[in-house]
Structures are given as structure tokens and as C-alpha cells.
ROSE-4610 file (N, C-alpha, C; in Angstrom, 1 decimal, always signed):
// ROSE-4610
residu = [M/M/M/M/M/M/L/L/L/R/R/R/M/M/M/R/R/R/S/S/S/L/L/L/S/S/S/A/A/A/L/L/L/A/A/A/V/V/V/M/M/M/A/A/A/A/A/A/L/L/L/V/V/V/G/G/G/C/C/C/A/A/A/K/K/K/E/E/E/G/G/G/D/D/D/L/L/L/V/V/V/V/V/V/D/D/D/Q/Q/Q/G/G/G/V/V/V/G/G/G/V/V/V/T/T/T/S/S/S/V/V/V/L/L/L/T/T/T/L/L/L/C/C/C/P/P/P/A/A/A/V/V/V/G/G/G/I/I/I/P/P/P/D/D/D/Y/Y/Y/T/T/T/G/G/G/D/D/D/V/V/V/T/T/T/T/T/T/F/F/F/R/R/R/S/S/S/G/G/G/D/D/D/D/D/D/R/R/R/S/S/S/I/I/I/D/D/D/S/S/S/L/L/L/D/D/D/I/I/I/S/S/S/A/A/A/A/A/A/M/M/M/T/T/T/N/N/N/L/L/L/R/R/R/A/A/A/T/T/T/C/C/C/N/N/N/D/D/D/S/S/S/G/G/G/E/E/E/Q/Q/Q/V/V/V/Y/Y/Y/S/S/S/E/E/E/A/A/A/T/T/T/F/F/F/D/D/D/V/V/V/N/N/N/A/A/A/R/R/R/R/R/R/T/T/T/D/D/D/T/T/T/R/R/R/G/G/G/A/A/A/R/R/R/T/T/T/V/V/V/T/T/T/L/L/L/P/P/P/Y/Y/Y/F/F/F/V/V/V/T/T/T/V/V/V/L/L/L/R/R/R/G/G/G/G/G/G/S/S/S/A/A/A/V/V/V/V/V/V/S/S/S/K/K/K/R/R/R/V/V/V/G/G/G/E/E/E/V/V/V/T/T/T/L/L/L/T/T/T/F/F/F/A/A/A/D/D/D/G/G/G/Q/Q/Q/E/E/E/R/R/R/A/A/A/S/S/S/A/A/A/A/A/A/G/G/G/K/K/K/V/V/V/G/G/G/S/S/S/F/F/F/I/I/I/N/N/N/R/R/R/A/A/A/D/D/D/A/A/A/A/A/A/L/L/L/P/P/P/D/D/D/D/D/D/I/I/I/R/R/R/E/E/E/K/K/K/I/I/I/T/T/T/K/K/K/K/K/K/R/R/R/R/R/R/A/A/A/G/G/G/D/D/D/A/A/A/E/E/E/A/A/A/A/A/A/L/L/L/D/D/D/P/P/P/L/L/L/A/A/A/D/D/D/P/P/P/E/E/E/V/V/V/K/K/K/A/A/A/A/A/A/I/I/I/A/A/A/R/R/R/T/T/T/R/R/R/F/F/F/E/E/E/M/M/M/L/L/L/V/V/V/G/G/G/F/F/F/Q/Q/Q/L/L/L/T/T/T/E/E/E/D/D/D/Q/Q/Q/L/L/L/A/A/A/Y/Y/Y/N/N/N/V/V/V/T/T/T/R/R/R]
num = [1/1/1/2/2/2/3/3/3/4/4/4/5/5/5/6/6/6/7/7/7/8/8/8/9/9/9/10/10/10/11/11/11/12/12/12/13/13/13/14/14/14/15/15/15/16/16/16/17/17/17/18/18/18/19/19/19/20/20/20/21/21/21/22/22/22/23/23/23/24/24/24/25/25/25/26/26/26/27/27/27/28/28/28/29/29/29/30/30/30/31/31/31/32/32/32/33/33/33/34/34/34/35/35/35/36/36/36/37/37/37/38/38/38/39/39/39/40/40/40/41/41/41/42/42/42/43/43/43/44/44/44/45/45/45/46/46/46/47/47/47/48/48/48/49/49/49/50/50/50/51/51/51/52/52/52/53/53/53/54/54/54/55/55/55/56/56/56/57/57/57/58/58/58/59/59/59/60/60/60/61/61/61/62/62/62/63/63/63/64/64/64/65/65/65/66/66/66/67/67/67/68/68/68/69/69/69/70/70/70/71/71/71/72/72/72/73/73/73/74/74/74/75/75/75/76/76/76/77/77/77/78/78/78/79/79/79/80/80/80/81/81/81/82/82/82/83/83/83/84/84/84/85/85/85/86/86/86/87/87/87/88/88/88/89/89/89/90/90/90/91/91/91/92/92/92/93/93/93/94/94/94/95/95/95/96/96/96/97/97/97/98/98/98/99/99/99/100/100/100/101/101/101/102/102/102/103/103/103/104/104/104/105/105/105/106/106/106/107/107/107/108/108/108/109/109/109/110/110/110/111/111/111/112/112/112/113/113/113/114/114/114/115/115/115/116/116/116/117/117/117/118/118/118/119/119/119/120/120/120/121/121/121/122/122/122/123/123/123/124/124/124/125/125/125/126/126/126/127/127/127/128/128/128/129/129/129/130/130/130/131/131/131/132/132/132/133/133/133/134/134/134/135/135/135/136/136/136/137/137/137/138/138/138/139/139/139/140/140/140/141/141/141/142/142/142/143/143/143/144/144/144/145/145/145/146/146/146/147/147/147/148/148/148/149/149/149/150/150/150/151/151/151/152/152/152/153/153/153/154/154/154/155/155/155/156/156/156/157/157/157/158/158/158/159/159/159/160/160/160/161/161/161/162/162/162/163/163/163/164/164/164/165/165/165/166/166/166/167/167/167/168/168/168/169/169/169/170/170/170/171/171/171/172/172/172/173/173/173/174/174/174/175/175/175/176/176/176/177/177/177/178/178/178/179/179/179/180/180/180/181/181/181/182/182/182/183/183/183/184/184/184/185/185/185/186/186/186/187/187/187/188/188/188/189/189/189/190/190/190/191/191/191/192/192/192/193/193/193/194/194/194/195/195/195/196/196/196/197/197/197/198/198/198/199/199/199/200/200/200/201/201/201/202/202/202/203/203/203/204/204/204/205/205/205/206/206/206/207/207/207/208/208/208/209/209/209/210/210/210/211/211/211/212/212/212/213/213/213/214/214/214/215/215/215/216/216/216]
x = [+0.9/+0.0/+0.9/+0.6/+1.4/+1.0/+2.0/+1.8/+2.0/+0.9/+1.0/+1.0/+2.0/+2.1/+1.9/+1.4/+1.5/+2.8/+3.7/+5.1/+5.3/+6.2/+6.5/+7.9/+8.6/+10.0/+10.1/+11.1/+11.3/+11.7/+11.2/+11.6/+12.1/+13.1/+13.5/+12.6/+12.1/+11.1/+11.5/+12.7/+13.1/+14.6/+14.9/+16.3/+16.9/+18.2/+18.8/+20.3/+20.8/+22.3/+22.9/+23.9/+24.6/+25.4/+25.6/+26.3/+27.7/+28.4/+29.8/+30.0/+28.9/+29.0/+29.4/+30.2/+30.6/+29.5/+29.4/+28.4/+28.5/+27.4/+27.5/+27.5/+27.7/+27.7/+26.3/+26.0/+24.7/+24.9/+24.2/+24.3/+23.1/+23.2/+22.1/+21.9/+22.8/+22.7/+21.5/+20.8/+19.6/+18.4/+18.6/+17.6/+16.4/+15.4/+14.2/+14.5/+14.1/+14.3/+15.6/+16.6/+18.0/+18.0/+17.4/+17.4/+16.8/+15.7/+15.1/+16.0/+16.7/+17.6/+18.8/+19.3/+20.5/+20.2/+18.9/+18.6/+18.9/+19.3/+19.5/+18.2/+17.2/+16.0/+15.0/+14.3/+13.3/+12.1/+11.4/+10.1/+9.2/+8.2/+7.3/+5.8/+5.0/+3.7/+2.8/+1.5/+0.6/+0.2/+0.5/+0.1/-1.4/-1.7/-3.1/-3.8/-5.1/-6.0/-5.6/-4.6/-4.2/-4.4/-4.9/-5.2/-6.5/-7.3/-8.7/-8.9/-9.7/-10.1/-11.6/-12.3/-13.7/-13.9/-14.6/-15.0/-16.5/-17.0/-18.4/-18.7/-20.0/-20.4/-20.6/-20.9/-21.1/-19.9/-19.3/-18.1/-18.4/-19.6/-20.0/-20.8/-21.4/-22.3/-21.5/-21.5/-20.7/-21.7/-22.9/-23.9/-23.7/-24.4/-24.3/-24.9/-25.9/-26.5/-25.6/-24.6/-23.7/-22.4/-22.2/-21.0/-20.8/-19.6/-19.3/-18.4/-17.2/-16.2/-15.6/-15.4/-14.7/-13.7/-12.4/-11.3/-10.4/-9.8/-9.0/-7.7/-6.6/-5.3/-5.1/-4.7/-4.6/-3.5/-3.2/-2.2/-0.8/-0.4/+0.9/+2.0/+2.9/+3.9/+5.3/+6.3/+7.6/+8.7/+9.7/+11.0/+12.1/+13.3/+14.4/+15.7/+16.5/+17.8/+18.9/+19.6/+20.6/+22.0/+22.2/+23.5/+24.5/+24.0/+24.8/+25.0/+25.6/+25.8/+24.5/+23.6/+22.2/+21.3/+20.6/+19.6/+18.3/+17.8/+16.6/+15.4/+14.4/+13.2/+12.0/+11.2/+10.1/+8.9/+7.7/+6.5/+5.4/+4.6/+3.4/+2.1/+1.1/-0.2/-1.4/-2.5/-3.7/-4.7/-5.4/-6.5/-7.8/-8.7/-10.1/-11.1/-11.9/-12.7/-14.2/-15.1/-16.5/-17.2/-18.1/-18.8/-20.3/-21.0/-22.4/-23.3/-22.8/-23.6/-22.9/-23.5/-22.9/-23.3/-23.9/-24.3/-23.1/-22.8/-21.8/-20.4/-19.5/-18.1/-17.5/-16.5/-15.9/-14.4/-13.5/-12.1/-11.9/-11.3/-11.0/-9.5/-8.9/-7.5/-7.3/-6.6/-6.4/-4.9/-4.5/-3.1/-2.7/-1.4/-0.9/+0.5/+1.1/+2.4/+3.3/+4.6/+5.6/+6.6/+6.7/+7.6/+8.6/+9.9/+10.9/+11.2/+11.1/+11.4/+12.6/+13.4/+14.5/+14.3/+14.6/+14.4/+13.0/+12.0/+10.6/+10.0/+10.8/+10.2/+10.9/+12.1/+12.8/+12.5/+11.9/+11.5/+12.8/+13.1/+14.2/+13.8/+12.7/+12.1/+10.6/+10.0/+8.5/+8.2/+7.5/+7.0/+5.6/+4.9/+3.5/+3.3/+2.5/+2.1/+0.6/+0.2/-1.3/-1.6/-2.8/-3.3/-4.7/-4.9/-6.1/-7.0/-8.2/-9.3/-10.3/-10.7/-11.6/-12.9/-14.0/-15.3/-16.0/-16.4/-17.2/-18.7/-19.4/-20.8/-21.6/-22.2/-23.0/-22.1/-20.8/-19.9/-19.8/-20.0/-19.9/-18.5/-17.7/-16.4/-15.3/-14.1/-12.9/-11.7/-10.6/-9.4/-8.2/-7.1/-5.9/-4.7/-3.5/-2.3/-1.3/-0.6/+0.5/+1.8/+2.9/+4.2/+5.0/+5.8/+6.6/+8.0/+9.0/+10.3/+11.1/+12.1/+12.9/+14.3/+15.3/+16.7/+17.1/+17.9/+18.5/+20.0/+20.8/+22.2/+22.6/+23.3/+23.7/+24.4/+25.3/+26.0/+25.2/+24.1/+23.1/+22.3/+22.1/+21.2/+22.0/+23.3/+24.2/+24.6/+24.5/+25.0/+26.5/+27.1/+28.5/+29.0/+30.2/+30.7/+30.7/+31.0/+31.1/+29.7/+28.7/+27.3/+26.8/+27.1/+26.8/+27.5/+28.7/+29.4/+28.7/+28.2/+27.5/+26.2/+25.6/+24.3/+24.5/+25.6/+25.7/+26.8/+27.5/+28.6/+28.0/+28.8/+28.5/+28.7/+27.8/+27.8/+27.8/+28.7/+28.7/+27.8/+27.1/+26.2/+27.0/+26.4/+27.1/+27.8/+28.1/+28.7/+27.6/+28.1/+27.1/+26.3/+27.0/+26.2/+25.4/+25.5/+24.6/+23.2/+22.9/+21.5/+20.9/+21.7/+21.3/+20.9/+19.8/+19.4/+20.2/+21.0/+21.9/+21.0/+19.8/+19.0/+18.4/+18.6/+18.1/+19.2/+20.4/+21.5/+21.2/+21.2/+20.9/+21.7/+23.0/+23.9/+23.4/+23.1/+22.6/+21.3/+20.4/+19.1/+19.2/+20.1/+20.3/+20.8/+21.8/+22.4/+21.3/+20.5/+19.5/+18.5/+18.1/+17.1/+17.7/+19.0/+19.6/+19.6/+19.6/+19.7/+18.4/+17.3/+16.0/+15.3/+14.9/+14.2/+12.8/+11.9/+10.5/+10.1/+9.6/+9.0/+7.5/+6.8/+5.3/+4.6/+3.5/+2.7/+1.3/+0.6/-0.8/-1.4/-2.7/-3.3/-2.9/-2.7/-2.4/-3.8/-4.1/-5.4/-5.4/-6.6/-6.8/-7.0/-7.0/-7.3/-8.7/-9.6/-11.0/-11.1/-10.4/-10.5/-9.8/-8.7/-8.0/-8.9/-9.5/-10.4/-11.6/-12.1/-13.2/-12.8/-11.6/-11.1/-10.9/-10.4/-10.1/-11.4/-12.5/-13.7/-14.8/-14.7/-15.8/-15.9]
y = [-1.2/+0.0/+1.2/+2.1/+3.4/+4.3/+4.8/+5.7/+7.1/+7.9/+9.3/+10.0/+10.8/+11.4/+12.9/+13.3/+14.7/+15.0/+15.4/+15.5/+16.8/+16.6/+17.8/+18.3/+17.7/+18.1/+19.5/+20.2/+21.6/+21.5/+22.3/+22.3/+23.7/+23.8/+25.1/+25.4/+26.7/+27.1/+28.1/+28.6/+29.5/+29.4/+29.7/+29.7/+31.1/+31.2/+32.5/+32.4/+33.6/+33.7/+34.2/+33.6/+34.1/+35.3/+36.1/+37.4/+37.2/+36.1/+36.0/+35.3/+34.9/+34.3/+35.3/+34.9/+35.8/+35.8/+36.8/+36.9/+35.7/+35.1/+33.9/+32.6/+32.6/+31.4/+31.0/+29.8/+29.3/+28.5/+28.9/+28.2/+27.4/+26.1/+25.3/+24.9/+25.4/+24.9/+25.6/+26.5/+27.1/+26.8/+25.9/+25.6/+24.8/+24.6/+24.0/+22.5/+22.1/+20.7/+20.4/+21.2/+20.8/+20.8/+21.7/+21.6/+20.3/+19.9/+18.6/+17.4/+17.5/+16.4/+16.3/+17.4/+17.3/+17.2/+17.2/+17.1/+15.7/+15.6/+14.3/+13.8/+14.7/+14.4/+13.6/+12.7/+11.9/+12.7/+12.5/+13.0/+12.3/+13.0/+12.5/+12.6/+11.6/+11.7/+10.5/+10.6/+9.5/+8.9/+7.6/+6.9/+6.9/+6.9/+6.9/+5.7/+5.9/+4.9/+4.5/+5.1/+4.6/+5.7/+6.9/+7.9/+7.9/+6.9/+6.8/+5.3/+5.1/+3.8/+3.8/+2.8/+2.6/+1.2/+1.2/-0.1/-0.3/-1.5/-1.8/-2.8/-2.7/-3.5/-5.0/-5.2/-6.5/-6.7/-7.9/-8.1/-8.1/-8.6/-8.7/-7.5/-6.8/-5.7/-4.4/-3.9/-2.6/-1.4/-1.6/-0.5/+0.6/+1.7/+2.8/+2.5/+1.6/+1.2/+0.4/-0.2/-1.0/-0.3/+1.0/+1.7/+2.0/+1.8/+1.9/+3.2/+3.1/+4.1/+4.6/+5.8/+6.3/+7.3/+7.2/+8.0/+8.5/+9.6/+10.2/+10.7/+10.5/+11.0/+12.4/+13.4/+14.7/+15.5/+16.7/+17.6/+16.9/+16.2/+15.6/+16.7/+16.7/+17.7/+17.1/+17.5/+16.8/+17.7/+17.2/+17.9/+16.9/+17.5/+16.6/+17.2/+16.3/+16.7/+15.9/+16.6/+15.9/+16.3/+16.7/+17.2/+16.1/+14.9/+13.8/+12.7/+11.6/+10.5/+9.7/+9.9/+9.3/+10.5/+10.5/+11.5/+11.1/+12.0/+11.7/+12.5/+11.8/+12.5/+12.2/+13.2/+13.0/+13.6/+12.9/+13.4/+13.4/+14.3/+14.3/+14.4/+13.9/+13.9/+13.8/+14.2/+14.1/+13.1/+12.4/+11.5/+12.0/+12.3/+12.7/+11.6/+11.2/+10.1/+10.4/+9.6/+9.8/+8.5/+8.4/+7.1/+7.3/+6.3/+6.4/+6.2/+5.4/+5.1/+5.9/+6.9/+7.7/+7.3/+6.2/+5.8/+5.2/+5.8/+5.3/+5.8/+5.8/+6.1/+4.9/+5.3/+4.2/+4.6/+3.6/+3.8/+3.0/+3.6/+2.9/+3.0/+1.9/+1.9/+1.5/+2.4/+2.2/+2.0/+1.0/+0.8/+1.6/+2.1/+2.8/+2.3/+2.6/+2.2/+3.4/+3.2/+4.1/+3.3/+3.5/+2.8/+3.7/+3.2/+4.0/+3.2/+3.9/+3.3/+3.9/+3.1/+3.6/+3.4/+4.4/+4.2/+3.9/+4.3/+4.2/+2.8/+1.8/+0.4/-0.4/-0.2/-1.1/-0.7/-1.6/-1.3/-1.4/-0.3/-0.2/-0.6/-0.1/-0.4/-0.2/-0.9/-0.7/-1.0/-0.1/-0.3/+0.0/-0.7/-0.5/+0.1/+1.2/+1.8/+1.8/+2.5/+2.6/+4.0/+4.4/+5.7/+5.4/+6.0/+5.7/+6.9/+6.7/+7.7/+7.4/+8.5/+8.3/+9.1/+8.4/+9.1/+9.1/+10.3/+10.5/+10.0/+9.7/+9.4/+10.5/+10.1/+11.0/+11.8/+11.6/+12.3/+11.6/+12.3/+11.7/+11.7/+12.7/+12.9/+12.8/+12.4/+12.3/+12.5/+13.1/+13.3/+12.8/+12.5/+12.1/+12.5/+12.6/+12.9/+11.8/+11.7/+10.6/+11.2/+10.5/+10.9/+9.7/+9.8/+8.8/+9.3/+8.5/+8.9/+7.8/+8.1/+7.1/+7.7/+6.8/+7.1/+6.6/+7.3/+6.9/+7.2/+6.3/+6.4/+7.6/+8.5/+9.7/+9.3/+8.3/+7.9/+7.4/+6.7/+6.2/+7.2/+8.3/+9.4/+10.5/+10.4/+11.5/+11.1/+12.0/+11.8/+11.7/+10.8/+10.8/+12.2/+12.5/+13.9/+14.1/+13.0/+13.2/+13.5/+12.9/+13.1/+14.5/+14.9/+16.2/+17.3/+17.0/+18.0/+18.1/+17.0/+17.0/+17.8/+17.8/+18.5/+20.0/+20.4/+21.8/+22.6/+21.9/+22.6/+23.8/+24.8/+26.0/+25.6/+26.0/+25.7/+27.0/+27.2/+28.4/+28.4/+29.5/+29.5/+29.2/+28.4/+28.0/+26.7/+26.2/+24.9/+23.9/+22.7/+21.7/+21.2/+21.0/+20.5/+21.5/+22.8/+23.8/+23.6/+22.9/+22.7/+21.4/+20.7/+19.4/+19.5/+18.8/+18.8/+17.8/+18.2/+17.2/+16.1/+16.5/+15.5/+14.4/+14.6/+13.6/+12.6/+12.9/+11.9/+10.6/+9.5/+8.2/+7.9/+8.2/+8.0/+8.8/+10.0/+10.9/+10.4/+10.0/+9.6/+8.3/+7.4/+6.2/+6.5/+7.4/+7.8/+8.4/+9.3/+10.0/+9.0/+8.0/+7.0/+6.2/+5.9/+5.1/+5.9/+7.3/+8.1/+8.7/+8.4/+9.0/+8.1/+8.7/+8.0/+8.7/+7.9/+8.4/+7.8/+8.6/+8.1/+8.2/+7.1/+7.0/+6.6/+7.3/+7.1/+6.9/+5.9/+5.6/+4.6/+4.4/+3.4/+2.0/+1.1/-0.3/-1.0/-1.1/-1.6/-3.1/-3.7/-5.1/-5.0/-6.2/-6.2/-5.7/-6.1/-5.6/-4.1/-3.5/-2.1/-1.3/-1.9/-1.2/-1.3/-2.4/-2.6/-1.6/-1.4/-0.5/+0.9/+1.3/+2.7/+2.9/+1.8/+1.9/+2.1/+1.4/+1.3/+2.2/+2.9/+3.7/+5.0]
z = [+0.0/+0.0/+0.0/-0.9/-1.0/+0.2/+0.8/+2.0/+1.6/+1.7/+1.5/+2.8/+3.2/+4.5/+4.5/+5.7/+6.0/+6.5/+5.7/+6.1/+6.9/+8.0/+8.8/+8.6/+7.6/+7.4/+6.8/+7.0/+6.5/+5.0/+4.1/+2.7/+2.4/+1.6/+1.0/-0.1/-0.2/-1.1/-2.1/-2.1/-3.1/-3.5/-4.7/-5.2/-5.1/-4.7/-4.6/-4.8/-5.2/-5.4/-4.1/-3.6/-2.4/-2.7/-1.7/-2.0/-2.4/-2.1/-2.4/-3.8/-4.4/-5.8/-6.8/-7.8/-8.9/-9.9/-10.7/-11.7/-12.7/-13.0/-13.9/-13.1/-11.8/-11.0/-10.6/-10.7/-10.3/-9.0/-7.9/-6.6/-6.3/-6.1/-5.8/-4.4/-3.5/-2.1/-1.4/-2.1/-1.5/-2.4/-3.3/-4.3/-3.8/-4.5/-4.1/-3.7/-2.5/-2.1/-1.6/-1.7/-1.2/+0.3/+1.0/+2.4/+2.9/+2.3/+2.6/+2.4/+1.3/+0.9/+1.9/+2.4/+3.2/+4.7/+5.1/+6.5/+7.1/+8.3/+9.0/+9.7/+9.8/+10.6/+9.7/+10.2/+9.4/+9.1/+8.0/+7.8/+8.8/+9.3/+10.3/+9.8/+9.9/+9.4/+9.8/+9.4/+9.7/+8.3/+8.2/+6.9/+6.6/+5.3/+5.0/+5.7/+6.1/+6.6/+8.0/+8.6/+10.0/+11.0/+10.6/+11.6/+12.2/+11.9/+12.5/+12.8/+13.9/+14.3/+14.7/+14.3/+14.7/+15.2/+16.3/+16.9/+16.9/+16.9/+16.8/+18.0/+18.4/+19.5/+19.0/+17.8/+17.2/+16.2/+16.3/+15.5/+14.0/+13.6/+12.2/+11.7/+12.6/+12.2/+12.0/+10.8/+10.6/+10.3/+10.8/+10.6/+11.6/+11.4/+12.3/+13.7/+13.6/+14.9/+15.8/+15.2/+16.0/+16.3/+15.9/+16.1/+17.6/+18.1/+19.5/+19.7/+19.3/+19.5/+18.2/+17.9/+16.8/+17.3/+16.8/+17.3/+16.2/+16.3/+15.2/+15.9/+15.2/+15.6/+14.9/+15.7/+15.1/+15.8/+15.3/+15.9/+16.0/+15.0/+15.1/+14.9/+15.9/+16.0/+16.2/+15.5/+15.7/+16.0/+16.8/+17.0/+16.8/+16.5/+16.1/+16.7/+17.2/+17.7/+17.0/+16.1/+15.2/+15.6/+16.9/+17.3/+17.7/+17.9/+18.4/+17.3/+17.7/+16.8/+16.6/+17.5/+17.4/+17.2/+16.0/+15.8/+16.4/+17.3/+18.1/+17.5/+17.1/+16.6/+17.6/+18.0/+18.9/+18.3/+18.5/+18.0/+19.1/+19.2/+20.0/+19.2/+19.8/+19.0/+20.0/+19.5/+20.3/+19.7/+20.5/+20.1/+20.6/+19.6/+20.0/+19.7/+20.7/+20.5/+20.8/+20.3/+20.5/+20.7/+21.7/+21.9/+21.6/+21.3/+21.0/+22.2/+23.1/+24.4/+25.5/+26.0/+27.0/+28.5/+28.6/+30.0/+30.7/+31.9/+32.8/+32.4/+33.4/+33.1/+32.4/+31.6/+30.8/+30.4/+30.4/+30.0/+28.8/+27.8/+26.5/+26.2/+25.9/+25.5/+24.1/+23.3/+21.9/+21.6/+20.9/+20.6/+19.4/+19.4/+18.2/+18.0/+16.8/+16.4/+16.1/+16.2/+15.7/+14.9/+13.6/+12.8/+12.1/+12.0/+11.3/+10.0/+8.9/+7.6/+7.0/+6.3/+5.6/+4.1/+3.3/+1.8/+1.4/+2.2/+1.8/+2.0/+2.4/+2.5/+3.6/+3.9/+4.8/+6.3/+7.0/+8.4/+9.3/+9.9/+10.8/+12.2/+12.6/+14.0/+14.0/+14.9/+15.1/+16.6/+17.2/+18.6/+18.6/+19.6/+19.8/+21.2/+21.3/+22.6/+22.7/+23.8/+24.0/+24.5/+24.1/+24.6/+25.3/+26.4/+27.2/+27.3/+27.0/+27.0/+28.1/+28.9/+30.0/+29.7/+29.6/+29.5/+30.8/+31.2/+32.4/+32.1/+33.1/+33.0/+32.2/+31.2/+30.4/+29.3/+29.3/+28.4/+27.1/+26.0/+24.7/+24.1/+24.5/+23.9/+24.9/+24.5/+25.4/+24.5/+25.1/+24.4/+25.3/+24.6/+25.3/+24.4/+25.0/+24.3/+24.3/+23.2/+23.2/+22.7/+23.0/+22.6/+22.2/+21.1/+20.6/+20.3/+20.2/+19.8/+19.2/+18.4/+17.8/+17.5/+17.5/+17.3/+15.9/+15.2/+13.9/+14.0/+13.5/+13.4/+12.5/+13.0/+12.2/+10.9/+11.0/+9.8/+8.7/+9.1/+8.1/+7.5/+8.2/+7.6/+6.9/+6.9/+6.3/+4.9/+4.0/+2.6/+2.6/+1.8/+1.6/+1.1/+1.4/+1.0/-0.5/-1.3/-2.7/-3.3/-2.7/-3.2/-2.7/-1.5/-1.1/-1.9/-2.4/-3.3/-4.6/-5.1/-6.4/-6.3/-5.2/-5.0/-4.8/-4.0/-3.6/-4.4/-5.3/-6.0/-6.8/-7.0/-7.8/-9.3/-10.1/-11.5/-12.3/-13.2/-14.1/-15.2/-15.4/-16.6/-17.9/-18.7/-19.9/-19.9/-18.7/-18.5/-18.9/-19.4/-19.8/-18.6/-17.4/-16.3/-15.6/-16.0/-15.4/-15.7/-16.8/-17.2/-16.6/-15.9/-15.4/-13.9/-13.5/-12.1/-11.4/-10.4/-9.7/-9.0/-8.6/-7.9/-8.8/-10.2/-11.1/-11.5/-11.0/-11.3/-10.6/-11.3/-10.7/-9.5/-9.5/-8.3/-7.1/-7.4/-6.3/-5.8/-6.7/-6.3/-5.4/-5.8/-5.0/-3.6/-3.5/-2.3/-1.4/-1.9/-1.2/-0.6/-1.4/-1.0/+0.2/+0.2/+1.3/+2.6/+2.5/+3.7/+4.1/+3.4/+3.8/+4.8/+5.9/+7.0/+7.2/+7.6/+7.9/+9.2/+10.1/+11.3/+11.2/+11.2/+10.9/+12.1/+12.4/+13.6/+13.2/+13.8/+13.4/+14.4/+14.3/+15.1/+14.7/+15.6/+15.4/+15.1/+13.8/+13.4/+13.1/+13.3/+12.9/+11.4/+10.7/+9.3/+9.0/+9.8/+9.6/+9.8/+10.7/+11.0/+9.8/+9.3/+8.1/+6.9/+6.7/+5.5/+5.6/+6.8/+7.0/+6.7/+7.1/+6.8/+5.3/+4.6/+3.2/+2.4/+2.8/+2.0/+2.4/+3.5/+4.0/+3.2]
């Protein structure tokens, strides 16, 4: 399943010439996407179909009358410390839930996962946690907060010096390579893929819950 994420990583949004560059020099170290390429911090997001969970009172009945709890993960916020040999990324999030039967006080525990991917597909780590929501008697809605964190080896997330040089080197107007996008170079693309990490957070769903999210 293809994962589309609400990415929280910083992106460079404009190209500019630095003040010390000579006339005719093209500088790409402030170009579109370069800041994102060179960062050591993982992109953080919620994969499609995993940010919501719905439970039913009857295992086979998926009608509205059988709906028990519906919850959504929101307000995902990330911080990253890349000053050490281990890059530490932390994310906080809120869970907002609603129940259909408001009689009596009730506590509901929902499992969630945090997974670190390398190169878009290789699972580096996965952990499962829980968030607990408490409904007071007569209360329809409840909220709770969660926090996750992951470490990434700095050496694994850093581009080799020769690849970094290819991306950021100055190019003179008129040179053959000046018209080429360094990020389109197959060697550069492969190196970037090896150093790209993602920290993904979502509800730990059963197969039936995932299928419900996909088809509803």
C-alpha cells in the first residue's frame, strides 16, 4: 500500500544567489528541495488509513446502529535533535474520541504504532504503545495525548561527502552540467534513498479495521 504522508520536514522554497558568488555562477545549495535532501532528521507523518479507528459492539455488524467508539489522531507535531551520533526525533499527537452510548463512566485503551522506515520500504524499527481515554458518565467525547520517539544512526542518515558535493557545488552559466538537475543523477538519487528515513505514527489496526477505513 502506498503511503501518502502529511510531512512535517522543512523544505527550502526559493532559489537565490549568495552574496559572495561571482556573476554567472549558479548556486544550488539554496535551491528547491535541497534543504530537505540534506537534513538528517526523518520526515514524520501519519500513513493513509491509519489515523482513524472505529470499533463496533457486534463483530460482524458494521452498521451505524452497531457503532461503539470512533477516534482520530490529530495535531501531530515533531521535534528533532541531530547534534549527536544518534539523531533523536520525537512526535506528540492528540487523540479525539466519541462514543455512541454515554451511559456510565468508561475507560477505553487504543493501541498505536511508531515505525521507522529507511528508503521508503525497509523497516528499521517498530514499537506499539497505548493511549487511554476516559469518558465520564454522560460524556460523549474524550481526548488524550500521546508521545513517541525514535533514534537513527547519524552515519546512516548522512549523505557521503562526494554526493553532497554533487548537489551543492556551484555551476557556471554556460557549462554543460549547469542545465542538469543534480537531484536527477541516478547515483545521487540512490544515495538519497539510502539516507531517507521516515517516522510514521498511526493506530495499530486489525485487518477488519483497516479494511473499514479503506472502503468507507
